[in-house]
C-alpha positions as CSV (number, residue, x, y, z in Angstrom):
1,X,-20.2,15.5,23.9
2,X,-18.6,17.8,21.8
3,X,-15.0,18.0,21.3
4,X,-12.1,20.7,21.0
5,X,-8.4,20.5,20.7
6,X,-6.4,23.1,22.7
7,X,-2.8,23.6,23.5
8,X,-0.8,22.1,26.3
9,X,-0.3,25.8,27.7
10,X,-4.2,26.1,28.0
11,X,-4.1,22.9,30.4
12,X,-3.6,23.8,34.0
13,X,-3.7,21.2,36.9
14,X,-7.8,21.5,37.5
15,X,-8.7,23.7,34.8
16,X,-8.5,24.7,31.0
17,X,-8.9,27.5,29.0
18,X,-10.4,27.4,25.3
19,X,-10.0,30.6,23.3
20,X,-10.3,31.7,19.7
21,X,-12.7,30.2,17.2
22,X,-13.3,27.3,19.4
23,X,-14.6,29.5,22.6
24,X,-16.9,31.4,20.0
25,X,-18.0,27.8,18.5
26,X,-19.2,27.2,22.3
27,X,-20.7,30.6,23.1
28,X,-22.3,31.3,19.6
29,X,-23.1,27.8,17.5
30,X,-23.4,25.5,20.3
31,X,-24.9,27.8,23.0
32,X,-23.1,26.9,25.8
33,X,-23.9,27.4,29.1
34,X,-22.2,27.4,32.8
35,X,-22.1,23.5,33.8
36,X,-22.4,22.2,30.1
37,X,-19.8,19.6,29.7
38,X,-17.4,19.1,26.9
39,X,-14.2,17.0,26.3
40,X,-10.6,18.7,25.5
41,X,-7.6,17.5,24.3
42,X,-4.0,18.5,23.9
43,X,-3.5,16.3,21.0
44,X,-0.4,14.7,23.1
45,X,-0.7,13.7,26.7
46,X,-4.0,15.3,28.3
47,X,-7.3,14.8,27.5
48,X,-10.2,15.4,30.0
49,X,-14.1,16.2,30.4
50,X,-14.1,19.7,31.4
51,X,-17.4,21.8,32.9
52,X,-17.9,25.1,31.3
53,X,-17.6,28.1,34.1
54,X,-17.5,31.7,32.0
55,X,-18.2,31.8,28.6
56,X,-17.1,35.0,26.5
57,X,-17.1,35.1,22.8
58,X,-12.5,35.4,23.6
59,X,-12.5,32.5,26.3
60,X,-13.9,29.9,27.6
61,X,-13.2,28.7,31.4
62,X,-13.6,25.5,32.3
63,X,-12.9,22.9,35.2
64,X,-11.4,19.4,34.5
65,X,-13.6,16.7,36.1
66,X,-12.4,13.6,34.6
67,X,-9.3,12.7,32.8
68,X,-9.3,10.4,29.9
69,X,-7.2,7.9,28.1
70,X,-5.8,8.8,24.8
71,X,-6.9,5.9,23.1
72,X,-8.7,6.7,20.0
73,X,-5.6,6.9,17.9
74,X,-5.0,3.5,15.7
75,X,-2.3,1.5,16.5
76,X,-0.7,1.4,13.3
77,X,0.3,5.0,11.7
78,X,-0.4,5.5,8.1
79,X,0.3,8.6,6.4
80,X,-1.5,9.1,3.1
81,X,0.5,10.5,0.2
82,X,-1.6,12.4,-2.1
83,X,-0.9,13.6,-5.5
84,X,-2.6,17.1,-5.7
85,X,-5.8,16.8,-7.4
86,X,-7.9,19.1,-8.8
87,X,-10.5,21.7,-7.2
88,X,-11.0,21.2,-3.7
89,X,-10.7,17.4,-3.6
90,X,-7.8,17.3,-1.4
91,X,-9.9,18.8,1.4
92,X,-12.4,16.0,0.7
93,X,-9.0,13.7,1.0
94,X,-8.1,15.0,4.4
95,X,-11.4,15.4,5.8
96,X,-12.7,11.6,5.3
97,X,-9.2,10.1,5.5
98,X,-9.0,11.8,9.2
99,X,-12.3,10.5,10.0
100,X,-11.2,7.0,9.0
101,X,-7.8,7.0,11.0
102,X,-5.0,8.7,8.9
103,X,-2.2,10.3,11.2
104,X,-0.4,12.8,8.2
105,X,-1.2,14.0,4.9
106,X,1.9,14.6,2.3
107,X,0.5,16.3,-1.0
108,X,2.9,15.7,-3.5
109,X,3.5,16.8,-7.7
110,X,3.9,13.9,-10.0
111,X,4.1,13.5,-13.6
112,X,0.7,13.5,-14.3
113,X,-0.4,15.7,-11.8
114,X,-2.9,18.8,-13.4
115,X,-2.7,21.4,-10.7
116,X,-0.7,24.1,-11.6
117,X,1.2,24.4,-7.9
118,X,1.8,27.8,-6.9
119,X,4.3,27.9,-3.7
120,X,3.0,31.7,-3.1
121,X,-0.2,30.2,-2.2
122,X,1.4,27.5,0.2
123,X,1.0,28.9,3.7
124,X,-3.1,29.8,2.8
125,X,-3.3,26.1,1.5
126,X,-1.9,24.4,4.5
127,X,-3.5,27.0,6.8
128,X,-6.9,25.7,5.4
129,X,-6.2,22.0,5.1
130,X,-5.1,21.9,8.8
131,X,-8.4,23.3,9.9
132,X,-10.1,20.9,7.8
133,X,-8.3,18.0,9.8
134,X,-8.7,19.9,12.9
135,X,-12.6,20.0,12.7
136,X,-12.8,16.2,11.2
137,X,-10.5,14.9,14.2
138,X,-13.0,16.6,16.7
139,X,-16.1,15.4,15.0
140,X,-14.4,11.5,14.6
141,X,-13.2,12.0,18.4
142,X,-9.9,11.5,17.7
143,X,-7.3,12.3,20.6
144,X,-4.8,13.7,17.9
145,X,-4.9,16.3,14.8
146,X,-3.4,14.5,11.7
147,X,-0.1,16.8,10.4
148,X,-0.7,18.4,7.1
149,X,2.8,18.6,5.4
150,X,3.7,21.3,2.7
151,X,4.0,19.8,-0.9
152,X,7.1,17.9,-2.2
153,X,8.3,16.7,-5.7
154,X,8.1,13.5,-6.6
155,X,11.6,12.9,-6.0
156,X,11.0,14.0,-2.5
157,X,8.4,12.1,-1.5
158,X,10.7,8.8,-2.6
159,X,13.6,10.1,-0.3
160,X,10.8,9.5,2.6
161,X,10.2,6.0,1.6
162,X,13.2,4.7,4.0
163,X,11.4,6.5,7.0
164,X,8.4,4.0,6.5
165,X,8.2,0.0,7.2
166,X,5.9,-0.6,4.4
167,X,4.9,1.7,1.5
168,X,2.1,0.9,-0.6
169,X,1.7,2.6,-4.3
170,X,-2.0,2.6,-5.5
171,X,-1.6,1.7,-9.3
172,X,-4.9,0.9,-11.3
173,X,-2.5,-1.6,-13.5
174,X,-1.5,-3.7,-11.3
175,X,-2.6,-7.2,-12.1
176,X,-0.8,-9.3,-9.7
177,X,-0.4,-7.9,-6.1
178,X,-3.8,-6.3,-4.5
179,X,-3.8,-4.4,-1.1
180,X,-4.5,-7.3,1.1
181,X,-2.3,-9.8,-0.8
182,X,0.5,-7.2,0.7
183,X,-0.7,-5.7,4.0
184,X,-2.0,-9.5,5.3
185,X,0.9,-11.2,5.6
186,X,3.2,-8.3,6.7
187,X,0.9,-7.4,9.5
188,X,0.6,-10.8,10.7
189,X,3.2,-10.8,13.1
190,X,3.3,-7.1,14.3
191,X,3.2,-6.3,17.7
192,X,1.0,-3.4,18.8
193,X,3.4,-2.3,21.4
194,X,5.7,-0.5,18.5
195,X,4.4,2.1,16.4
196,X,4.7,1.0,12.9
197,X,4.6,3.5,10.1
198,X,2.9,3.0,6.7
199,X,2.6,5.1,4.0
200,X,-0.5,4.6,1.1
201,X,0.3,6.8,-2.0
202,X,-2.2,7.9,-4.3
203,X,-1.6,8.9,-7.8
204,X,-3.3,11.8,-9.5
205,X,-6.5,12.0,-12.1
206,X,-4.6,10.6,-14.9
207,X,-2.5,8.1,-12.6
208,X,1.1,7.0,-12.2
209,X,3.3,6.7,-15.2
210,X,5.2,3.3,-15.8
211,X,8.4,5.1,-14.8
212,X,7.2,6.5,-11.9
213,X,5.9,3.0,-10.5
214,X,9.7,1.5,-11.5
215,X,11.1,4.2,-9.5
216,X,8.9,3.8,-6.5
217,X,9.8,-0.1,-6.5
218,X,13.4,0.7,-6.7
219,X,13.1,2.9,-3.9
220,X,11.5,0.4,-1.3
221,X,8.0,0.6,-2.1
222,X,5.1,-2.0,-3.3
223,X,2.7,-1.8,-6.2
224,X,-1.0,-2.6,-5.3
225,X,-3.9,-2.8,-6.8
226,X,-7.5,-2.0,-5.1
227,X,-9.5,-4.6,-7.0
228,X,-10.9,-4.6,-10.8
229,X,-12.7,-1.3,-10.5
230,X,-11.2,2.3,-11.1
231,X,-11.3,4.3,-8.4
232,X,-11.4,8.1,-8.6
233,X,-7.8,9.8,-7.0
234,X,-10.1,11.1,-4.2
235,X,-11.6,7.9,-3.6
236,X,-8.7,5.7,-3.4
237,X,-7.0,6.5,-0.5
238,X,-10.1,6.1,1.7
239,X,-10.7,2.7,0.4
240,X,-7.2,1.9,0.7
241,X,-6.5,3.4,3.9
242,X,-10.0,1.5,5.3
243,X,-8.9,-2.1,4.1
244,X,-5.3,-1.7,5.8
245,X,-7.3,-0.6,9.0
246,X,-9.9,-3.1,8.9
247,X,-7.0,-5.6,8.2
248,X,-5.0,-4.6,11.3
249,X,-7.7,-5.0,13.4
250,X,-8.4,-1.0,13.6
251,X,-11.9,-1.5,12.4
252,X,-13.3,-4.8,13.7
253,X,-11.0,-6.9,11.5
254,X,-8.5,-9.3,12.3
C-alpha cells in the first residue's frame, strides 16, 4: 500500500487532506481512484489507512478508516555523520541509510574532504536531500522522515559528540577495535524503553587524517574498523549502520 507523509495540520479527526506533489503523485502517477486506500503519517504521532474520496492535482481528500501504531522506527536512534563526498554520493548515502533505519544525517567537512563547499547552495542542497529522505522513508514504510542537518565543520561535529550515548568513527587503519567489538558489549545491557542515541562518523574518499582520529577520541568517540576490506565512503555508512541495527535486534539480530 502506498505511503505518504503529511503535516499534523492535514490530519483531521475523521479525514485527511493530501496536498502538493503527493496529491499529483496519487492522481497522475498512481492513477488513484475514489475508494482506493493509502497510508498517511504525520511523522510524529499519527498514522492511518485512509480511503480516497476526491482527487485533483492540488488536493486529495480521504477518509480515515483505520489508525495504525508508529511501530516501524528503530529503538536505537542512529545518526549518520558523513564527510561530504564527491558527486551525488551523498544522495545515495541518504537514500539507502534511510531505508536501513538512520534517524538523521549530519554532513560535515574534514581535512581531506574533496568537495568545494558552497554555502550559497546550502538551502537548495538540503531541500534536495530532504526530499530524497522523504521518498526513501515512504518506500521503506518508515513512520518518520529522517532529519538532514546543514553541513558542519569538523570542530562543530566534535562539539556534538557529547550529545550521544556512543560515537563510532569508522577508520580504515583501525586494526584493534572492530565495530562489533564495541557495539556488542555496549548494547548488551540496554533497555528499549529509553531512546539511546548513536552517531556513526564516516570520513571522505581520502579517509581521516591521524590527527582527526586523535581529536575524535579525545572528544569521546571510539575509532572502529569495518573488517579487512576497504569500503568506499558511500558504502561504509550503509554497512556499519546495518551491523549496528542487526547487533541490537533491529534486523533479526540479538
